[in-house]
N, C-alpha and C positions, 0 to 999 in steps of 0.2 A: 336246608342247605346241605349239599354233600360234604361228607367228612373225608378228606383226601390225605393220604400218607405219601410223602415224597422221599425218595432214596437217592443219594448221590455217592457213588463209590468209584467213580471212574479214574481217580488219581489217588494219591496218598491220603487225601482228606476223606474221612468217613462222616457223612452228614445226613441227617434225617430231619424232616419237618412235617408238622401236622397243620392242616388248614381246614377251616369250616367255610366252604365257598372260597372266597378270595381273602378271607381273614386269617392271618397267621396266628395260630394258637400257641405254638411253641416250636423250638428247634433244639437240636443237640448235635455237636460236632466234635470229632477227635482228629488231631493232626499228628497221629502216631503211626509211623510206617508199619505195614503188615498187621494192623489192628482190626481190619474189617471183619474177617471171619469169626473172630472170637468175641466181638463186641456188638455187632449190629443188631442181633435178635434181642439182646438185653436192652440196648438203647431204644429200640422200638417199643418194647413192652413198658419201659419206664416212662417214656414220653407220652404214650397214650394214656397211661394211668394218671400221670401228673396233670394231664389236661382234662381229667374227669370223664374219660371215655373208656370203652373197651375195644378190643380188636373187632368184635362183632358189630360195632357201630360204623366201621369203615365202609365208605361207598366205593372206593377204588384206591389202587396203589399206582403211583407214578414213579418211573425209574429213569435215571440219566442213562441214555442209550449208547453213549460213546460219540466220538472215538475216545480212546484212553487206554489204560492198562488192561491187558487181557484178564489178569487175575481179578482186578478190582471190578471190572464189568461183569465177570462171571458171578462174583459174590452178590452183587446188587441184583442182578437178574434172577438168580436162583432164590434169593430171599423174597423178592417181589412176586415171582411166580408161585412160590409156595404159599404165600399169603393169599393170593388170588384164587388158587385151587381150593384151599381149605375153607375160605370164606365165601367162595362163589361170587366174586366181585370182579369188575373189569381191570385190565392192565393198561396203563398209559405209558407212552414213551416220549421223552423230550431230549433233543440233541444237547449233549454236554456243551458244545460250543455256543449254542443259542443261550443256554442258561448263563454262561460266562458273560456273553455280550449284554444280556439284559441288565446285569449289575452296573456296567459302565454306562449304558444308554440312559438308565434311569437317573444316574448321577451327573450327567453332562447337560449343561445349559444349551438350548438351541441344538439338540442332537441332529437335527436335519441337515446341519452344515457339514456333518462328517460321515466317513465310512468307519466301520468298526471291525477290527481284525483280532479275534481271539487266537491265540497260539498255545498249544499244548506241546511240551517237550517230547520228542520221539527219538532221542539218542543223537549224538554228534550234532551236526548242523541241520538236522531234519526236524520239522514240526508238523503237527496236524492243524490245519487252519482253514479259514474261509474269509471272505469279505462280505459284510452285511451292511445294509442301510439302517436307518433309525427305526424302521418298521420291521426289522428282522427278516428282510427279503434278501436272498442271496444275489450279490453282485458277481462274486466268484464262488464256485462250488466248494464244498468240503473235500479236501484232499491232502495227502502228504506232500510236503514240498521241502527240498533241500535248499536252504537259504543261501543267497549270495547278494551282492550289492545291487543286482538288477531286479530282485524279487519285488513285484508290485510297482515297478518303476513308472509304468504308464499311468497308474492311478495317482501315485505320489506327485506326478508332474502337474496334475490339474486340481487336486482336492486334498484337504487334510485327512489323514487317516490315523486313528487311534489304535495302538497296539497294546495288548495286555495278555496276561496268562504266563504259565511257567516257561514257555519258549520265547517270550518276547525279548528278554535280555540279550539273547544271542543275536537278535536282529538289530537291536539298538547299537551294538558294536559295529555293525555294517553300514547303517544309514542314519545314525544319530545326528549327523550334521545337516540332514535335510529338514527345512523348516516345516514341511508338511507331515513329517513323521513324528507323531506325538505318542508318548508312552505313559501308561498308568501302572504303577507297581502294586504288588500285593493283592491281586485279584485272584481268588481261589474258588474252585467249583463249590457250589452250595445248593443244598436241597431247597432252600427258600425260593430261588428263582425257578428251579425245576417245578416246584408246586404251583407257582404263579402261572407258568406257561401251561401247565397241565389242566388248569381249570377250564380254559376254552376248549381243550380237546374233550374234556368230559362233557361239557355242554353239547358239543357237536357230535358226541358219541363216536369219536375217533379212537376206537379201542384196538389193542393188539390181540392177536390170537395167542392165548396163554400157552397152549400146547406147543406151538411152533416158533414162537418169537425168539430171536437171537439178537444180541446187541450189534451195534455197528462197529466192528473192529477196525475197519478201513484198510488194514494190511493183514497179510498172512501172518499167523502166529509163528514165531521162531523159538527154537529150543536151545538153551545154553548148555554148557558142559555139565552143569549140575542137574540138568533135566528140568529146569524151571521154564514155565511158559510166561511170555511177556506180551 
């Protein structure tokens, strides 16, 4: 069975997981802001060793491809590409929003009754979001949206929608009285679901071009007064 390493660095969470096929061998997570660059390589080495393997045993690396923080995505991408280059193994990409949604879908009884709406905070009233059904098929595409009381109104008029992620609280304040608007708290990006979704891509050989792959930033990078990229 393939040994897959999964990386999730698209937000303030720095998360890694190691899978043998679809079996989770171990995971490590830090929720310390700005910790990614200084910790991720150490976390990878320790996790692989603690699971009784070596980096040379890896079959592929999967990375959360965004949308999300520019800096976080760059760190995850550069780490994944460096490992793939040095080990001559494939690179896999999984949508950050799909990874979030799988957490909620897996924990929801009769998930086919609902639509699922992951939301990542993108400053002020904006979020990165999409609408997915229980099979992770897009009902509405991944896009940046400025939230107001009419956002997804046509869907909420006919079907219950579950909202979650770092941007969902802003939407709760706008539509919390709608009985079809359901909210799940404390859903954070995790390499565990990135690895789960990456397995099928590995089997199907849906690999990224290691030399040219770039994460899905969704929006143009902007520069603050301090020269920081977001």
